C-alpha positions in Angstrom: 0.0 0.1 0.2 1.1 3.4 -0.9 1.1 6.4 1.8 2.3 8.6 -0.5 1.1 8.7 -3.8 1.6 11.6 -6.5 0.1 11.7 -10.3 0.7 14.5 -12.7 1.5 17.3 -10.2 1.9 20.7 -11.4 3.6 23.8 -9.1 3.6 27.2 -10.9 4.2 30.3 -9.1 2.9 33.9 -10.7 0.2 34.3 -13.5 0.2 34.9 -17.3 3.6 36.5 -18.5 5.0 35.6 -14.8 4.4 32.3 -14.3 7.0 30.3 -14.1 6.7 26.8 -13.9 8.6 25.2 -10.6 6.7 21.6 -11.1 5.9 19.7 -14.0 4.1 16.5 -14.3 5.7 15.2 -11.4 4.4 11.2 -10.6 5.5 9.4 -7.7 4.9 6.7 -4.9 6.6 5.6 -1.9 5.0 2.6 0.2 3.9 2.5 3.7 7.4 2.4 5.9 9.3 3.1 2.4 12.3 5.9 2.4 11.8 8.0 -1.2 14.8 10.2 -2.0 14.5 13.2 -4.8 17.7 14.7 -6.0 18.3 17.0 -8.3 20.8 20.7 -8.5 19.4 23.6 -6.8 16.1 25.2 -8.2 14.7 21.5 -9.9 11.6 21.5 -7.8 12.6 19.5 -5.0 11.7 21.2 -2.4 8.5 22.6 -3.6 7.1 18.8 -3.6 7.8 18.8 -0.1 6.2 22.1 0.1 3.0 21.3 -2.2 2.2 18.2 -0.3 2.1 20.5 3.0 0.0 23.0 1.6 2.7 25.8 1.3 2.4 25.7 -2.1 -1.0 27.8 -3.4 -1.0 26.6 -6.8 -0.9 23.9 -7.8 -3.3 20.6 -10.2 -3.3 16.4 -10.0 -3.7 14.4 -7.6 -1.7 14.1 -4.1 -2.8 11.5 -1.7 -0.7 10.9 1.6 -1.8 8.3 4.4 -5.2 7.4 1.7 -6.0 11.0 2.1 -6.7 12.7 -1.2 -5.3 16.6 -0.5 -7.0 19.4 -1.5 -6.7 22.9 -1.3 -6.4 23.2 2.9 -4.7 20.8 4.9 -7.0 19.3 8.2 -5.5 19.4 11.9 -5.5 15.2 10.9 -2.8 15.5 8.0 -0.9 17.9 10.5 -0.9 14.9 12.9 0.0 12.6 10.3 2.6 14.2 8.3 5.2 16.6 9.8 8.5 18.2 7.7 11.8 18.4 9.2 13.7 21.3 7.3 17.3 22.4 6.0 18.2 24.8 9.1 17.4 24.2 12.6 18.3 27.7 13.6 15.7 28.9 11.4 13.4 26.4 12.2 14.0 26.8 16.0 12.3 30.2 17.9 15.4 31.6 19.3 13.3 32.5 22.6 12.3 29.5 23.5 13.8 26.4 25.7 13.4 23.1 24.2 10.8 23.0 26.6 9.0 25.2 25.2 9.2 23.7 21.0 7.9 20.2 22.8 5.2 21.4 24.9 4.0 23.6 22.4 3.8 21.5 20.1 2.5 18.6 22.0 -0.5 20.5 23.5 -1.1 21.9 20.1 -1.9 18.3 19.6 -3.8 17.4 22.3 -1.3 15.7 24.7 -1.6 15.2 27.9 1.7 13.3 29.7 3.3 16.0 28.5 6.3 15.5 30.8 6.9 12.2 30.1 6.4 12.8 26.9 9.2 15.3 26.5 11.5 12.8 28.4 11.3 10.2 25.9 11.1 12.7 22.9 14.1 13.5 23.9 16.1 10.1 24.9 14.9 8.9 21.1 16.9 11.2 19.4 19.5 11.1 21.6 19.3 13.8 23.9 20.1 13.7 28.1 16.7 15.7 30.1 20.2 18.4 30.6 19.1 19.4 27.1 14.9 20.4 28.5 16.0 24.3 29.4 18.2 24.6 26.9 17.9 27.9 24.4 18.6 27.3 20.5 21.8 29.5 21.2 23.0 27.1 23.5 23.0 24.3 21.4 25.6 22.6 18.2 24.0 22.7 14.5 23.6 18.7 14.9 22.0 19.2 18.4 19.3 21.8 17.3 18.3 19.5 14.1 17.8 16.5 17.2 15.5 19.2 18.8 14.2 19.5 15.4 13.5 15.7 14.7 11.9 15.5 18.6 9.7 18.1 17.1 8.6 16.2 14.0 8.0 13.3 15.6 6.2 15.2 18.7 2.9 14.1 16.9 3.3 11.3 16.2 3.3 11.3 12.9 3.7 8.3 10.3 5.5 10.4 7.5 8.3 12.8 8.0 9.3 15.2 4.4 13.0 15.8 5.1 14.3 18.8 3.4 17.6 19.3 3.0 18.2 17.5 6.7 21.8 17.7 7.5 23.3 19.9 3.9 23.5 22.4 7.4 25.7 20.7 9.2 29.5 19.4 9.6 30.3 16.1 7.2 31.1 14.7 10.8 27.5 15.3 12.0 25.7 14.6 9.1 26.4 11.0 9.5 25.1 10.7 13.0 21.7 12.4 12.2 21.7 9.7 8.9 21.9 7.2 11.5 19.4 8.1 13.8 16.9 8.9 11.1 17.4 5.4 9.9 16.7 4.1 13.4 14.0 6.4 13.9 12.3 5.1 11.1 13.0 2.0 11.6 11.6 2.2 15.5 8.4 3.8 14.6 7.5 2.5 11.0 7.5 5.9 9.5 7.9 6.8 6.0 10.4 9.2 4.6 10.5 11.1 1.4 13.6 13.1 1.7 14.8 16.5 -0.8 18.9 15.9 -1.2 21.5 17.7 -3.7 24.0 15.2 -2.5 23.4 11.4 -3.4 25.6 9.8 -0.5 23.1 11.5 1.6 20.2 9.7 -0.3 21.8 6.7 -0.4 22.2 6.0 3.0 18.4 7.1 4.2 16.9 6.0 0.6 15.6 2.7 -1.1 14.7 4.7 -4.6 15.3 8.1 -6.0 13.9 10.3 -7.9 15.9 12.2 -10.5 14.5 16.3 -11.2 15.9 19.0 -13.5 13.8 22.0 -14.2 10.9 20.8 -12.6 10.7 17.7 -14.2 11.2 13.6 -12.8 13.4 12.4 -15.6 14.2 9.6 -14.3 13.5 6.8 -11.7 16.2 4.6 -9.8 16.9 1.7 -7.1 19.9 3.0 -4.6 21.4 -0.5 -6.0 21.1 1.5 -9.7 22.9 4.6 -8.4 25.5 3.1 -6.9 26.4 0.7 -10.1 25.6 3.7 -12.4 22.7 2.4 -14.3 20.9 5.4 -15.8 19.6 5.9 -18.8 19.2 9.6 -18.8 22.0 11.7 -19.4 21.1 13.9 -16.2 21.3 11.5 -14.3 24.6 9.9 -15.4 25.8 13.5 -15.0 24.9 13.6 -11.4 26.2 10.6 -10.4 30.0 11.4 -12.4 29.9 14.4 -10.7 28.6 13.1 -7.1 32.2 10.4 -7.6 33.9 12.9 -8.8 33.5 14.9 -5.4 33.6 12.0 -3.2 37.4 11.3 -4.4 38.6 14.8 -4.5 36.9 14.8 -0.8 
């Protein structure tokens, strides 16, 4: 059964002469418990697909279905319990004057949970942060710790789907691996479904079993991670991306 289904999705900004087509005729499906990656250069439309799912792209057509719910113009309260998003920059996504406790308490209260104390302790434990982090503020945390808090906040409503928008690109390489391992463990523990955006093929290969390559708003090819690793591609742009990634990893 598909947890995420997107058929012939078009997303655009502006009208008439100023219209920009950000996503054109996108099709993808992610099975329940699966992990699917969207890759491509900046401006290829990857993040726009996530924003469309979250209801943050006002002009679109096509079909989007998440957890059996067909999405329309507005998202329901149930949707926001079921689907959560982790953003690229954890510092920008956390309120600078809210402690970790306030960030998590607010989210839990918003979704109607009563046993807030116990849940905060469990969330911090789930993301590898102990109780000593509970009353710290974002500026007192490292980049990796801030992203762990952002992940804890996303887990608070007990979602089924996490949308991951370049979740490690703002982090040091050494910390990236820790966050990717954490996300891999959390998916197994909580039976989560992931749709992840990244420009880094190594990052996607770490987390995802299937990937879609995007160029200029279109999905030009869908590959398994095994296809990606063995360079089995049909489209010249996919081949270019893979060769560029291989070259940069050899230089590194």
